C-alpha positions as CSV (number, residue, x, y, z in Angstrom):
1,M,23.0,16.6,-6.0
2,T,19.7,17.4,-4.1
3,A,18.2,15.4,-1.3
4,R,15.3,14.7,-3.5
5,S,17.3,13.2,-6.3
6,S,19.3,11.1,-3.8
7,A,16.0,9.8,-2.3
8,E,14.6,9.1,-5.7
9,R,17.7,7.0,-6.6
10,V,17.0,4.9,-3.6
11,V,13.2,4.8,-3.8
12,G,12.9,4.7,-7.6
13,P,13.6,1.0,-8.3
14,G,11.2,0.0,-5.4
15,R,8.5,2.3,-6.8
16,L,8.9,0.8,-10.2
17,A,8.7,-2.8,-8.9
18,A,5.6,-2.0,-6.8
19,G,4.0,-0.3,-9.7
20,L,4.7,-3.3,-12.0
21,L,3.3,-5.7,-9.4
22,V,0.2,-3.5,-9.1
23,A,-0.2,-3.5,-12.9
24,L,0.4,-7.3,-13.2
25,A,-2.1,-8.0,-10.4
26,L,-4.8,-5.7,-12.0
27,A,-4.2,-7.3,-15.4
28,A,-4.4,-10.9,-13.9
29,M,-7.7,-9.9,-12.2
30,A,-9.1,-8.7,-15.5
31,V,-8.1,-11.9,-17.3
32,V,-9.5,-14.2,-14.5
33,T,-12.7,-12.3,-14.4
34,A,-13.1,-12.3,-18.2
35,L,-12.4,-16.0,-18.4
36,D,-14.9,-16.7,-15.6
37,V,-17.6,-14.6,-17.3
38,I,-17.0,-16.1,-20.7
39,G,-16.9,-19.7,-19.2
40,R,-20.0,-19.0,-17.0
41,Y,-22.3,-17.5,-19.7
42,L,-21.1,-19.0,-22.9
43,L,-19.9,-22.5,-21.9
44,N,-21.9,-22.9,-18.7
45,A,-18.5,-23.7,-17.1
46,P,-17.2,-21.0,-14.7
47,L,-13.5,-20.8,-14.0
48,P,-12.9,-22.9,-10.8
49,G,-11.4,-20.8,-8.0
50,S,-11.9,-17.5,-9.7
51,Y,-13.3,-15.9,-6.6
52,E,-10.2,-17.0,-4.6
53,L,-7.8,-15.8,-7.3
54,V,-9.5,-12.4,-7.6
55,G,-9.6,-12.0,-3.8
56,L,-5.8,-12.7,-3.5
57,L,-5.0,-10.5,-6.4
58,L,-7.0,-7.7,-5.0
59,A,-5.1,-7.9,-1.6
60,I,-1.9,-7.8,-3.5
61,T,-3.1,-4.8,-5.6
62,V,-4.3,-2.8,-2.6
63,F,-1.2,-3.5,-0.3
64,A,1.3,-3.0,-3.2
65,A,-0.3,0.3,-4.1
66,L,-0.2,1.5,-0.4
67,P,3.4,2.6,-0.3
68,L,3.0,4.2,-3.8
69,A,0.0,6.3,-2.7
70,T,1.9,7.2,0.5
71,L,5.1,8.3,-1.3
72,G,3.0,10.4,-3.7
73,R,1.0,11.9,-0.8
74,E,-2.1,10.7,-2.6
75,H,-4.2,9.7,0.4
76,V,-7.4,11.5,1.2
77,V,-6.7,14.7,3.0
78,V,-9.2,17.1,4.7
79,D,-7.7,20.5,4.5
80,V,-10.8,22.8,5.1
81,L,-8.9,24.9,7.8
82,D,-5.5,25.0,6.1
83,H,-6.2,28.3,4.5
84,L,-7.0,29.9,7.9
85,L,-3.8,28.6,9.6
86,P,-0.2,30.0,9.3
87,P,1.9,27.9,6.9
88,R,4.3,26.8,9.6
89,L,1.3,25.5,11.6
90,V,0.0,23.7,8.6
91,A,3.4,22.0,8.0
92,L,3.6,21.0,11.7
93,Q,0.1,19.6,11.6
94,R,1.0,17.6,8.5
95,A,4.1,16.3,10.1
96,V,2.3,15.2,13.2
97,T,-0.5,13.6,11.1
98,E,2.1,11.8,9.0
99,A,4.0,10.5,12.0
100,A,0.8,9.2,13.6
101,A,-0.3,7.5,10.4
102,G,3.2,6.0,10.2
103,A,2.8,4.6,13.7
104,V,-0.6,3.1,12.9
105,L,0.7,1.6,9.7
106,A,3.6,0.1,11.6
107,V,1.3,-1.6,14.1
108,L,-0.8,-2.8,11.2
109,A,2.3,-4.3,9.5
110,W,3.3,-6.0,12.7
111,Q,-0.2,-7.5,13.2
112,L,-0.3,-8.6,9.5
113,W,3.1,-10.3,10.0
114,L,1.9,-12.1,13.1
115,R,-1.2,-13.2,11.2
116,G,1.1,-14.6,8.4
117,E,3.0,-16.6,11.0
118,R,-0.2,-18.1,12.3
119,L,-1.4,-18.9,8.8
120,A,2.0,-20.6,8.1
121,L,1.8,-22.6,11.3
122,E,-1.6,-23.7,10.4
123,H,-0.7,-24.4,6.8
124,A,-3.8,-22.4,5.8
125,T,-4.8,-22.4,2.2
126,T,-7.7,-21.2,0.1
127,N,-10.6,-23.7,0.0
128,L,-10.7,-24.7,-3.6
129,L,-7.3,-24.1,-5.2
130,A,-5.3,-24.8,-1.9
131,I,-3.1,-21.6,-2.5
132,P,-1.1,-20.9,0.8
133,L,-2.3,-17.8,2.5
134,A,0.8,-17.1,4.6
135,P,2.9,-15.6,1.7
136,V,0.1,-13.2,0.8
137,A,-0.1,-12.1,4.5
138,F,3.7,-11.6,4.6
139,L,3.6,-9.6,1.3
140,M,0.8,-7.5,2.8
141,A,2.9,-6.9,6.0
142,A,6.0,-6.0,4.0
143,F,4.2,-3.4,1.8
144,T,2.4,-2.0,4.9
145,A,5.8,-1.6,6.7
146,L,7.1,0.2,3.5
147,A,4.2,2.6,3.7
148,A,4.8,3.1,7.4
149,A,8.5,4.0,6.7
150,A,7.4,6.3,3.9
151,M,5.0,8.1,6.2
152,V,7.7,8.7,8.8
153,I,10.1,9.9,6.0
154,L,7.3,12.3,4.9
155,A,6.8,13.6,8.4
156,G,10.5,14.5,8.5
157,V,10.2,16.2,5.1
158,S,7.2,18.2,6.5
159,L,9.2,19.2,9.5
160,R,11.9,20.5,7.2
161,E,9.3,22.3,5.2
162,R,8.0,23.9,8.5
163,S,11.5,25.1,9.4
164,S,12.1,26.6,5.9
165,V,8.8,28.5,5.9
166,R,9.3,32.2,6.7
167,T,7.2,33.8,9.4
168,G,5.2,36.9,8.6
């Protein structure tokens, strides 16, 4: 069994769950928006709280997709100089960049968690529908932490790729 297949057995169910959450949140946004537009223009009665719902669903969509994009190495990459550098240096540069991104994401996750704690202490809710905000912040923090862990793992993969690249 390869390291990749072992990792996929561990990551696979989480990837599926996050993907389903993203799909459900996107579908819910589409339904809420459609109901709001139909209600607004055909019945002169917009859906109450649609702005709040779409905002919360958007946050869930973005942050649940973050670890998925990270695992797939689907973030924006500027590689204009890569063809000029030796492959080992490119792999090292990728590893350093991924490790730094992992550190930044870890700090962001920590700050989101602290924000969630403050929102929980304040019993903060949305204005119209009174939906608690703390659970959303905690969810955002958890997905950001998963993306941070994925970045660190990818940095290790890049370092292994660097060691396996043959020199000239």
